[in-house]
DRENPA-3360 file (N, C-alpha, C; in nm, 2 decimals, always signed):
BEGIN
1 = MELSAVLT = +9.70/+8.56/+11.29/+9.60/+8.54/+11.21/+9.68/+8.48/+11.08 ~ +9.61/+8.36/+11.04/+9.67/+8.31/+10.89/+9.55/+8.33/+10.79 ~ +9.62/+8.39/+10.71/+9.53/+8.45/+10.59/+9.55/+8.36/+10.50 ~ +9.50/+8.39/+10.35/+9.54/+8.31/+10.27/+9.65/+8.42/+10.13 ~ +9.72/+8.36/+10.04/+9.80/+8.43/+9.95/+9.79/+8.37/+9.81 ~ +9.75/+8.43/+9.71/+9.74/+8.37/+9.55/+9.86/+8.45/+9.49 ~ +9.96/+8.38/+9.44/+10.07/+8.45/+9.38/+10.04/+8.37/+9.22 ~ +10.05/+8.47/+9.12/+10.07/+8.47/+8.99/+10.18/+8.53/+8.91;
9 = PAPEGGFV = +10.25/+8.46/+8.81/+10.36/+8.52/+8.77/+10.33/+8.68/+8.71 ~ +10.41/+8.75/+8.71/+10.37/+8.88/+8.66/+10.40/+8.89/+8.49 ~ +10.34/+8.97/+8.44/+10.39/+8.93/+8.25/+10.53/+9.04/+8.26 ~ +10.53/+9.14/+8.33/+10.69/+9.19/+8.31/+10.79/+9.14/+8.40 ~ +10.75/+9.03/+8.49/+10.86/+8.95/+8.54/+10.83/+8.96/+8.69 ~ +10.85/+8.88/+8.78/+10.81/+8.86/+8.92/+10.71/+8.81/+8.95 ~ +10.60/+8.84/+9.07/+10.51/+8.81/+9.10/+10.41/+8.88/+9.14 ~ +10.28/+8.87/+9.12/+10.19/+8.94/+9.18/+10.10/+8.87/+9.28;
17 = AYNPETGT = +10.10/+8.92/+9.44/+10.01/+8.85/+9.53/+9.91/+8.93/+9.58 ~ +9.81/+8.83/+9.59/+9.68/+8.88/+9.64/+9.64/+8.80/+9.75 ~ +9.57/+8.83/+9.84/+9.52/+8.81/+9.96/+9.36/+8.84/+9.94 ~ +9.29/+8.75/+9.92/+9.13/+8.70/+9.89/+9.07/+8.78/+10.00 ~ +9.07/+8.76/+10.15/+9.03/+8.81/+10.25/+9.00/+8.95/+10.24 ~ +9.14/+9.02/+10.21/+9.09/+9.18/+10.22/+9.10/+9.23/+10.11 ~ +9.18/+9.15/+10.01/+9.16/+9.24/+9.85/+9.29/+9.30/+9.85 ~ +9.35/+9.30/+9.95/+9.52/+9.36/+9.91/+9.58/+9.29/+9.81;
25 = TTQGETVE = +9.70/+9.37/+9.72/+9.75/+9.31/+9.62/+9.89/+9.39/+9.61 ~ +9.99/+9.32/+9.59/+10.12/+9.36/+9.58/+10.19/+9.30/+9.48 ~ +10.33/+9.32/+9.47/+10.40/+9.24/+9.36/+10.55/+9.22/+9.42 ~ +10.63/+9.16/+9.36/+10.79/+9.15/+9.43/+10.86/+9.07/+9.33 ~ +11.00/+9.07/+9.30/+11.09/+9.03/+9.24/+11.10/+8.85/+9.21 ~ +11.04/+8.83/+9.38/+11.07/+8.69/+9.39/+10.94/+8.65/+9.46 ~ +10.92/+8.51/+9.52/+10.79/+8.48/+9.54/+10.80/+8.53/+9.72 ~ +10.94/+8.56/+9.81/+10.96/+8.57/+9.92/+10.91/+8.72/+9.93;
33 = EALANLRE = +10.99/+8.79/+9.82/+10.94/+8.94/+9.82/+10.78/+8.96/+9.84 ~ +10.75/+8.88/+9.72/+10.61/+8.92/+9.70/+10.53/+8.89/+9.84 ~ +10.55/+8.80/+9.90/+10.47/+8.75/+10.02/+10.51/+8.85/+10.13 ~ +10.64/+8.91/+10.12/+10.66/+9.01/+10.24/+10.60/+9.12/+10.22 ~ +10.62/+9.18/+10.09/+10.52/+9.27/+10.05/+10.36/+9.26/+10.08 ~ +10.30/+9.12/+10.07/+10.19/+9.13/+10.07/+10.16/+9.13/+10.23 ~ +10.22/+9.07/+10.31/+10.20/+9.08/+10.45/+10.21/+9.22/+10.52 ~ +10.31/+9.32/+10.46/+10.33/+9.44/+10.50/+10.15/+9.52/+10.45;
41 = ATELYLEE = +10.13/+9.50/+10.33/+10.04/+9.59/+10.30/+9.89/+9.53/+10.37 ~ +9.91/+9.38/+10.40/+9.74/+9.33/+10.44/+9.77/+9.39/+10.61 ~ +9.88/+9.41/+10.66/+9.90/+9.44/+10.81/+9.85/+9.62/+10.78 ~ +9.91/+9.67/+10.72/+9.83/+9.83/+10.72/+9.69/+9.85/+10.71 ~ +9.61/+9.76/+10.57/+9.50/+9.74/+10.54/+9.41/+9.70/+10.71 ~ +9.43/+9.61/+10.74/+9.39/+9.54/+10.89/+9.42/+9.67/+11.00 ~ +9.50/+9.75/+11.02/+9.49/+9.86/+11.10/+9.40/+9.97/+11.08 ~ +9.34/+9.99/+10.98/+9.22/+10.05/+10.93/+9.08/+9.96/+10.93;
49 = FPLSVSGR = +9.11/+9.88/+10.88/+8.96/+9.77/+10.87/+8.98/+9.64/+10.91 ~ +8.97/+9.63/+11.03/+8.99/+9.49/+11.13/+8.88/+9.42/+11.04 ~ +8.93/+9.27/+11.05/+8.90/+9.15/+10.96/+8.80/+9.05/+11.08 ~ +8.70/+9.02/+11.07/+8.67/+8.91/+11.13/+8.66/+8.77/+11.05 ~ +8.76/+8.70/+11.05/+8.76/+8.58/+10.96/+8.67/+8.47/+11.03 ~ +8.58/+8.43/+10.94/+8.49/+8.34/+10.98/+8.51/+8.19/+10.91 ~ +8.62/+8.19/+10.85/+8.63/+8.06/+10.78/+8.74/+8.08/+10.64 ~ +8.83/+8.00/+10.62/+8.90/+7.99/+10.52/+8.83/+8.02/+10.39;
57 = PILTTFQV = +8.90/+8.05/+10.28/+8.86/+8.05/+10.15/+8.88/+7.94/+10.12 ~ +8.79/+7.89/+9.99/+8.80/+7.77/+9.93/+8.88/+7.79/+9.81 ~ +9.01/+7.73/+9.78/+9.08/+7.75/+9.66/+9.06/+7.62/+9.56 ~ +9.01/+7.64/+9.44/+8.99/+7.52/+9.34/+9.03/+7.58/+9.23 ~ +9.02/+7.49/+9.10/+9.03/+7.53/+8.98/+8.92/+7.51/+8.90 ~ +8.94/+7.56/+8.76/+8.83/+7.52/+8.66/+8.88/+7.54/+8.55 ~ +8.83/+7.50/+8.44/+8.86/+7.48/+8.30/+8.78/+7.55/+8.20 ~ +8.83/+7.62/+8.08/+8.77/+7.66/+8.00/+8.82/+7.64/+7.86;
65 = PANV = +8.72/+7.63/+7.76/+8.80/+7.57/+7.63/+8.91/+7.62/+7.61 ~ +9.02/+7.59/+7.54/+9.12/+7.66/+7.50/+9.11/+7.77/+7.40 ~ +9.03/+7.72/+7.31/+8.99/+7.84/+7.19/+8.91/+7.96/+7.22 ~ +8.88/+7.98/+7.37/+8.81/+8.09/+7.42/+8.91/+8.27/+7.42;
% end
C-alpha cells in the first residue's frame, strides 16, 4: 500500500513526519529516521484500524500575507 508522508523541520531539530491518510505522526533526527518511524507507527495503526484508500491526497500550497 502506498501512502503519503509530509515532513517538516522540527523547531528542536530533526523532522516531524505526518501521514494524512491515517493521521499518524512521528519524528526523527533525519528524514530517513522520520520516515522509518512513520512507517512503523502507521503499520501499527493499520493493524487496529484497517484503511480503505479510495484515492491519494492532493498536496498543494497556498499563501497568506507576510504580516499575519
